[in-house]
C-alpha positions in Angstrom: 11.3 -0.4 8.3 14.3 -2.4 7.1 12.5 -5.6 7.8 9.4 -4.7 5.8 11.8 -3.7 3.0 13.4 -7.2 3.1 9.8 -8.8 3.1 8.9 -6.8 -0.2 11.9 -7.9 -1.9 11.3 -11.5 -1.0 7.7 -11.4 -2.3 8.3 -9.4 -5.5 12.1 -9.5 -6.2 12.6 -10.7 -9.8 9.1 -9.8 -10.8 10.2 -6.9 -12.9 13.6 -5.3 -13.0 12.4 -1.9 -12.5 10.7 -2.9 -9.3 13.8 -4.9 -8.3 16.0 -1.8 -8.6 13.4 0.3 -7.0 13.2 -2.0 -3.9 17.0 -1.9 -3.8 16.9 1.9 -3.7 14.3 1.8 -0.8 16.8 -0.3 1.1 19.6 2.1 0.6 17.1 4.9 1.6 16.3 3.3 4.8 20.2 2.6 5.5 20.8 6.3 4.7 18.1 7.4 7.1 19.5 5.2 9.8 22.9 6.6 9.1 21.6 10.2 9.9 20.7 9.4 13.5 24.2 7.6 13.9 26.3 10.5 12.5 25.4 14.1 12.6 27.3 14.9 9.4 26.4 17.3 6.4 27.8 14.6 3.9 25.6 11.9 5.4 22.4 14.2 5.3 23.3 15.1 1.6 23.8 11.4 0.7 20.4 10.8 2.2 18.7 13.7 0.4 20.1 12.4 -2.9 18.8 8.7 -2.3 15.4 10.2 -1.2 15.1 12.2 -4.3 16.2 9.4 -6.5 13.7 7.0 -4.9 10.5 9.3 -5.0 11.5 10.2 -8.6 11.8 6.6 -9.6 8.3 5.9 -8.1 6.8 8.8 -9.7 8.2 8.8 -13.2 9.1 5.1 -13.7 7.4 2.4 -11.3 4.0 4.0 -11.0 3.6 4.5 -14.6 4.6 1.0 -15.3 2.1 -0.4 -12.9 -0.7 1.7 -14.4 0.2 0.5 -17.7 0.2 -3.1 -16.9 -3.1 -2.5 -15.0 -4.7 -0.9 -18.2 -3.1 -3.7 -20.4 -4.8 -6.4 -18.3 -8.0 -4.3 -17.8 -7.4 -4.5 -14.1 -10.1 -2.2 -12.8 -9.5 -3.1 -9.2 -5.8 -2.2 -9.4 -6.6 0.9 -11.2 -9.2 1.9 -8.6 -6.8 1.1 -5.8 -4.0 3.4 -7.5 -6.6 6.2 -7.8 -7.1 5.7 -3.9 -3.5 5.4 -3.0 -1.5 7.9 -5.4 -3.0 11.2 -3.7 -1.4 10.2 -0.4 1.7 9.1 -2.0 1.9 12.4 -3.7 1.5 14.3 -0.5 4.5 12.3 1.0 6.5 13.0 -2.2 5.8 16.6 -1.8 7.0 16.5 1.9 10.2 14.6 0.9 11.0 17.0 -1.8 10.3 20.0 0.6 12.7 18.4 3.1 15.4 18.0 0.3 14.8 21.6 -0.8 15.3 22.7 2.8 18.6 20.8 2.9 19.8 22.2 -0.4 19.3 25.6 1.0 21.7 24.8 3.8 19.1 24.5 6.5 19.9 20.9 7.5 23.4 21.3 8.8 22.4 21.1 12.4 20.7 17.5 12.9 19.1 18.7 16.1 17.3 21.5 14.4 15.7 19.3 11.8 15.2 16.1 14.1 11.5 16.7 14.6 10.9 17.2 10.7 13.2 14.2 10.1 11.4 11.8 12.4 8.0 13.0 10.6 9.6 12.3 7.3 10.5 8.7 8.4 7.0 8.0 9.5 5.7 9.3 6.2 8.1 7.1 4.2 7.2 4.0 6.3 3.6 4.8 5.3 4.6 5.3 1.7 6.4 2.0 1.8 3.3 0.2 3.1 1.0 1.9 0.4 3.6 1.0 -2.4 3.7 -2.6 -1.2 0.0 -2.8 -1.2 -0.2 -1.5 -4.7 2.4 -3.8 -6.0 0.8 -6.7 -4.4 -2.6 -6.1 -5.8 -1.4 -5.4 -9.3 1.2 -8.1 -9.4 -1.1 -10.7 -8.0 -4.1 -9.9 -10.4 -1.5 -9.7 -13.4 0.0 -12.9 -12.4 -3.3 -14.6 -12.3 -4.5 -13.3 -15.6 -1.2 -14.2 -17.4 -1.5 -17.7 -16.0 -5.0 -18.0 -17.1 -4.1 -16.8 -20.6 -1.3 -19.4 -21.0 -3.7 -22.4 -19.8 
């Protein structure tokens, strides 16, 4: 998971400050996820949940909106169609992440062994989400970069 995050930063780092910051949050989220398995501690779980909520919120309220606005600005029908296909699955994963956070907020995550199965499923879902997000960023960025280059020639 961490390797795919680093590859995404190499491909799109610097493209847009918002995406850069978001990819950095992704790296922090992955490190926090790994830390949970290393240390069974309520503070570590709380930190993971904070980063998790920040990450999914930034995606939903900032990054996806920006990518859609750029796609509309460039009349990128392929990107808009891809977004229509990808967003519903990302939304399901977001709901699962928020439900996990709510469970922890309610005090149900103190025993790591009790939530280990759910945490593992969440990790798998986050990995899928990262791949979907990378696909979306790649398609939108590549199309917009090509269109912007063609406009300046």
